[in-house]
C-alpha positions, 0 to 999 in steps of 0.5 A: 182298227188295231183296238178293234181287233184286239177288243175282238181277240179279247173277247173270244179269249173270256168266251172259250176260258168261261166255256171251259170253267164251264166244262171243268165243272161239270166233269166235276159235278159228274165225277162226284155222282151228280147228274147233269140236265141240259133241261130242268124238269117241270116243277112237281113233275116226277122224273120218272113220268113221261116215255121211255123206250125200255123198263131198265130206263125206270130204274131209279138211283141206288136200285138194280133191275132184279126181275121183268114180268110181261103181260097186258094189264090194260086191255089194250093188246100191247105187252105192259111191264112189272118191274122189280127193283132191289136197293143197292145199299152196302150197309144193307148187305151182312154176313150171316154166321151160317149162310155167309154174306146176305143181301138185305135190301129190301125190293120195291115194283114199278109198273109200266105200261106200254104205249106207242111212243115207249112206257109209262109209269102207272104205279111205283113202290119202291121198298114194300117188299122184303129182301129174298134173304130174310131169316126164314127161322127152321124154314127157307123165307117165302119166295115172291114171284110175280105174274100177270095172270089174266090182265092181272097183277098177281103177287104170290108168295110160295113157302112150300110145305106151310102153303102159300098166300098171293095178293091179286090186283087190278088196273082201274081208276088210273091205279093198281088196286087190291081185289082179291087175297087168297091164302092155304094154310098147310103141313106138308102135301095136305092142306087144312084150310084155304081163305079167299077175299073177294074185296070187289063183293066184300065176301070172304070165303073159308074152305077147312079140310076136315080129314087134315090127319090124312097123309094124301091130297087126294083124301082131302073132304072141304066144308065151306063158310061165307062170310061178309066183309066190312066194305073198305076202300080198296088198297092201292099198290102204291100205298102199301108200306110192307107186304109182310105187314098187311094182314086182313084179319 
């Protein structure tokens, strides 16, 4: 009986020591920045996928929540979310001679569709947008405005007196595909050229203001020209490496 009691006490002591060592190891990993998971994710499964309650839950490590835009993107009446993220690498923060401290971390986008149990990822691209603090030369850099208009995702670059350009994506075939591109070239308040690309119909509209020398927008006079575009596979938002390098000429 005494021997059984001694064995039982020894077993409890060894179990307690083992639990303490495991806890110490886990605490050490947390201090080193590692994530402790009670459940190993399935092989090949993206840890971002699966319903989550808030867009903030989808911000990956090394990024911050830069902006959220809401609207219905798949026609189910629920408010989906275009989540703009931005890197947090301290090495990308520079000191500019004239503008002071600038955060040059690139930005990206995660498109979330809302369901009954939460949000799920429909598209993600972590570094497709340049920093908002890029060098604009003699002018300010273009301002990225993300919006959801009539069920479509619109990425609008506003460039003040020089005009604007915007990309229109639509959710189809389980992806966000580029269906349209518009560009306005101006010098001050008067527009000179306007281009509109329709990648669904493979058509391009060019409008030229032949009264470009006027100082008043109400005096603009346009000539229109249509041309066919070569038929190509629609561009997937998730595969765009850099919007600054995206060209259709």
